[in-house]
C-alpha positions as CSV (number, residue, x, y, z in Angstrom):
1,X,-31.9,-10.9,-21.3
2,X,-29.7,-7.7,-21.2
3,X,-30.8,-6.9,-17.6
4,X,-30.3,-10.7,-16.4
5,X,-26.4,-10.6,-17.8
6,X,-26.2,-7.1,-16.0
7,X,-27.5,-8.6,-12.7
8,X,-25.1,-11.4,-13.1
9,X,-22.1,-9.5,-13.9
10,X,-23.0,-7.4,-11.0
11,X,-23.4,-10.1,-8.7
12,X,-19.8,-11.5,-9.7
13,X,-18.3,-8.3,-9.2
14,X,-19.8,-7.9,-6.0
15,X,-18.6,-11.4,-5.1
16,X,-15.0,-11.1,-6.0
17,X,-14.7,-7.8,-4.3
18,X,-16.2,-9.3,-0.7
19,X,-13.7,-12.3,-1.2
20,X,-11.2,-9.9,-1.8
21,X,-12.1,-8.2,1.3
22,X,-12.6,-11.0,3.2
23,X,-8.9,-12.9,2.4
24,X,-7.6,-9.2,3.2
25,X,-6.0,-8.8,-0.4
26,X,-8.0,-5.6,-0.1
27,X,-6.8,-4.6,3.7
28,X,-8.2,-3.2,6.4
29,X,-8.4,0.9,6.2
30,X,-7.3,0.5,2.7
31,X,-8.2,3.4,0.0
32,X,-10.6,2.0,-2.7
33,X,-10.3,3.7,-6.3
34,X,-13.4,3.1,-8.6
35,X,-11.1,3.3,-11.8
36,X,-7.9,1.0,-10.5
37,X,-10.7,-1.6,-9.4
38,X,-12.7,-1.4,-12.5
39,X,-9.2,-1.6,-14.4
40,X,-7.9,-4.7,-12.5
41,X,-11.2,-6.3,-12.8
42,X,-11.4,-5.5,-16.6
43,X,-14.8,-3.7,-16.6
44,X,-16.4,-0.6,-16.2
45,X,-17.0,1.4,-13.1
46,X,-20.6,1.0,-13.0
47,X,-20.6,-2.5,-11.7
48,X,-17.7,-1.8,-9.3
49,X,-19.8,1.1,-7.7
50,X,-22.9,-1.3,-7.5
51,X,-20.2,-3.7,-5.5
52,X,-19.2,-1.3,-3.5
53,X,-22.3,0.0,-2.1
54,X,-23.2,-3.5,-1.7
55,X,-20.1,-3.9,0.6
56,X,-21.1,-0.9,2.5
57,X,-24.2,-2.6,3.2
58,X,-22.7,-5.4,4.3
59,X,-20.5,-3.4,6.3
60,X,-17.3,-3.9,4.7
61,X,-16.8,-0.9,3.1
62,X,-17.4,2.9,4.3
63,X,-17.8,5.6,2.2
64,X,-17.1,9.1,3.4
65,X,-17.9,12.3,1.8
66,X,-15.3,14.3,0.0
67,X,-12.6,11.8,1.1
68,X,-13.5,8.3,-0.4
69,X,-14.3,5.0,0.2
70,X,-12.4,2.8,2.0
71,X,-12.1,-1.1,3.5
72,X,-14.0,-0.8,6.6
73,X,-11.4,-1.3,9.8
74,X,-12.5,-4.6,12.0
75,X,-15.3,-3.9,14.1
76,X,-15.1,-5.6,17.4
77,X,-18.9,-5.3,17.8
78,X,-19.9,-7.0,14.7
79,X,-17.2,-9.5,15.2
80,X,-19.1,-10.2,18.5
81,X,-22.0,-10.2,17.2
82,X,-21.3,-12.6,14.7
83,X,-19.5,-14.9,17.3
84,X,-22.9,-14.7,19.4
85,X,-25.0,-15.9,16.3
86,X,-22.3,-18.5,15.2
87,X,-22.2,-20.0,18.8
88,X,-25.9,-19.9,19.0
89,X,-26.1,-22.1,15.4
90,X,-23.5,-24.4,16.0
91,X,-24.0,-25.1,19.8
92,X,-27.4,-25.7,19.6
93,X,-26.8,-27.8,16.4
94,X,-24.5,-30.4,18.2
95,X,-27.5,-31.0,20.1
96,X,-29.6,-32.6,17.5
97,X,-26.8,-34.9,16.2
98,X,-28.2,-38.5,16.0
99,X,-26.8,-41.4,18.0
100,X,-25.9,-43.4,15.2
101,X,-24.9,-40.3,12.8
102,X,-24.4,-40.3,8.8
103,X,-21.5,-42.5,8.2
104,X,-20.9,-40.9,4.7
105,X,-20.7,-37.5,6.5
106,X,-18.1,-39.0,9.1
107,X,-16.0,-40.2,6.3
108,X,-16.3,-36.6,4.5
109,X,-15.0,-35.3,8.1
110,X,-12.4,-37.5,8.4
111,X,-11.2,-36.9,4.9
112,X,-11.5,-33.0,5.9
113,X,-9.2,-33.9,9.1
114,X,-6.9,-35.2,6.8
115,X,-6.9,-32.3,4.0
116,X,-6.1,-30.0,7.4
117,X,-3.4,-31.9,8.9
118,X,-1.7,-31.7,5.1
119,X,-2.5,-28.0,4.5
120,X,0.8,-27.0,6.4
121,X,1.1,-23.1,6.6
122,X,-1.4,-22.1,3.4
123,X,-4.0,-20.1,5.3
124,X,-6.4,-20.0,3.0
125,X,-6.3,-23.6,1.9
126,X,-6.9,-23.9,5.8
127,X,-10.0,-21.6,5.8
128,X,-11.4,-23.1,3.1
129,X,-11.2,-26.4,5.2
130,X,-12.1,-25.0,8.5
131,X,-15.3,-23.6,6.8
132,X,-16.3,-26.9,5.2
133,X,-15.6,-28.9,8.4
134,X,-18.4,-26.4,10.0
135,X,-20.7,-26.9,7.4
136,X,-20.7,-30.5,7.7
137,X,-20.9,-30.6,11.2
138,X,-24.4,-28.4,10.7
139,X,-25.1,-31.3,7.8
140,X,-24.6,-34.0,10.1
141,X,-27.3,-32.1,13.0
142,X,-29.5,-31.7,10.0
143,X,-29.4,-27.9,10.0
144,X,-27.5,-27.3,7.1
145,X,-29.8,-24.5,6.2
146,X,-28.6,-22.2,8.7
147,X,-25.1,-22.0,7.4
148,X,-25.6,-19.1,4.7
149,X,-27.2,-17.2,7.6
150,X,-24.1,-17.8,9.4
151,X,-21.6,-16.8,6.6
152,X,-23.9,-13.7,5.7
153,X,-23.6,-12.3,9.3
154,X,-19.8,-13.1,9.6
155,X,-18.0,-10.9,7.4
156,X,-15.9,-9.1,10.0
157,X,-15.6,-12.5,12.2
158,X,-13.7,-13.9,9.2
159,X,-11.1,-11.1,8.9
160,X,-10.4,-11.6,12.6
161,X,-9.9,-15.6,12.2
162,X,-7.8,-14.9,9.3
163,X,-5.7,-12.3,11.0
164,X,-5.5,-14.8,13.8
165,X,-4.2,-17.4,11.3
166,X,-1.6,-15.4,9.6
167,X,-0.4,-14.6,13.5
168,X,-0.5,-17.9,14.5
169,X,2.7,-19.9,14.1
170,X,0.7,-22.9,13.0
171,X,-3.1,-23.8,12.3
172,X,-2.4,-27.3,13.3
173,X,-3.9,-25.7,16.9
174,X,-7.1,-25.7,15.3
175,X,-6.9,-28.8,13.2
176,X,-6.0,-30.7,16.7
177,X,-9.6,-28.9,18.2
178,X,-11.4,-30.1,15.2
179,X,-10.2,-33.6,16.1
180,X,-11.3,-33.6,19.4
181,X,-15.0,-32.1,18.6
182,X,-15.3,-35.2,15.8
183,X,-14.1,-37.5,18.1
184,X,-16.7,-36.4,21.0
185,X,-19.3,-36.5,18.1
186,X,-18.5,-39.7,17.0
187,X,-18.7,-41.2,20.8
188,X,-22.2,-39.2,21.3
189,X,-20.6,-37.4,24.0
190,X,-22.7,-34.0,22.7
191,X,-22.0,-32.2,26.3
192,X,-18.1,-32.6,25.5
193,X,-18.5,-31.8,22.0
194,X,-20.4,-28.4,23.0
195,X,-18.1,-27.7,25.6
196,X,-15.0,-27.8,23.1
197,X,-16.6,-26.3,20.2
198,X,-17.2,-23.1,22.5
199,X,-13.5,-22.9,23.4
200,X,-13.0,-23.6,19.9
201,X,-14.8,-20.7,18.3
202,X,-13.8,-18.2,21.2
203,X,-9.9,-18.8,20.4
204,X,-10.5,-15.7,17.8
205,X,-10.7,-13.2,20.8
206,X,-7.3,-13.9,22.3
207,X,-5.8,-13.4,18.7
208,X,-7.7,-10.1,18.2
209,X,-6.3,-8.8,21.2
210,X,-2.7,-9.9,20.3
211,X,-3.4,-8.4,17.0
212,X,-5.1,-5.1,18.2
213,X,-2.3,-4.7,20.4
214,X,0.6,-4.5,17.5
215,X,-1.5,-3.0,15.1
216,X,-4.5,-1.0,16.1
217,X,-5.0,0.4,12.8
218,X,-6.4,-2.3,11.7
219,X,-9.3,-2.2,14.0
220,X,-12.5,0.5,14.2
221,X,-11.6,3.0,16.8
222,X,-14.5,3.8,19.4
223,X,-14.6,7.2,17.9
224,X,-15.1,6.0,14.7
225,X,-13.0,8.9,13.0
226,X,-12.6,9.0,9.3
227,X,-9.6,7.7,7.8
228,X,-7.3,9.3,5.6
229,X,-5.8,7.7,1.8
230,X,-2.8,5.8,2.9
231,X,-1.5,1.9,2.9
232,X,-1.9,-0.1,5.7
233,X,0.3,-2.6,6.6
234,X,-1.8,-6.4,7.6
235,X,1.4,-7.8,8.8
236,X,5.1,-7.7,8.2
């Protein structure tokens, strides 16, 4: 039982730290102190250290000998790879949406879109609804089991998406794209649904280029130089 509790605690700390990285609470390039993180979370340093090791395996944390541990900067190659996987899964899945989709799931999608329109400027609320919308579309096609694979691969992509949302004047443009996708699905115009989805998913690249031009310190450099211990501002 003790080992089980230890494993559970380790997982909770890992998930907590991962969420802090993905939501940009722990910023790209920010230095990480096991001691400070342990104090903030009210745990010993051991599960924090183990959580950071797992995050390093995810590519979300980097450890530099004699320098320290840092939140990894957004790696555009990882963003591109995750985008490739996401498109492969979500666009292919649209081909398998039946002519008469599940009415209950369509109702869920309609409710989701209404909530998106009510989210205002709350980035995290919109992001959660956005994730649920795409997951439900996979359920509509019968491929919902592919979603965890997509989620596990898109840590760097999700950070890039959040940066884009924070830089956007309003997430409403993305909500409008969701409406277009669902309408195409509802009318079983799957070719249009795929085209609209592809455009929607690739919006992140334009966002990244704008942000990288203004704040290159948030992104990994090709040289891969080690960071220094200083605070990096995500947005002003």
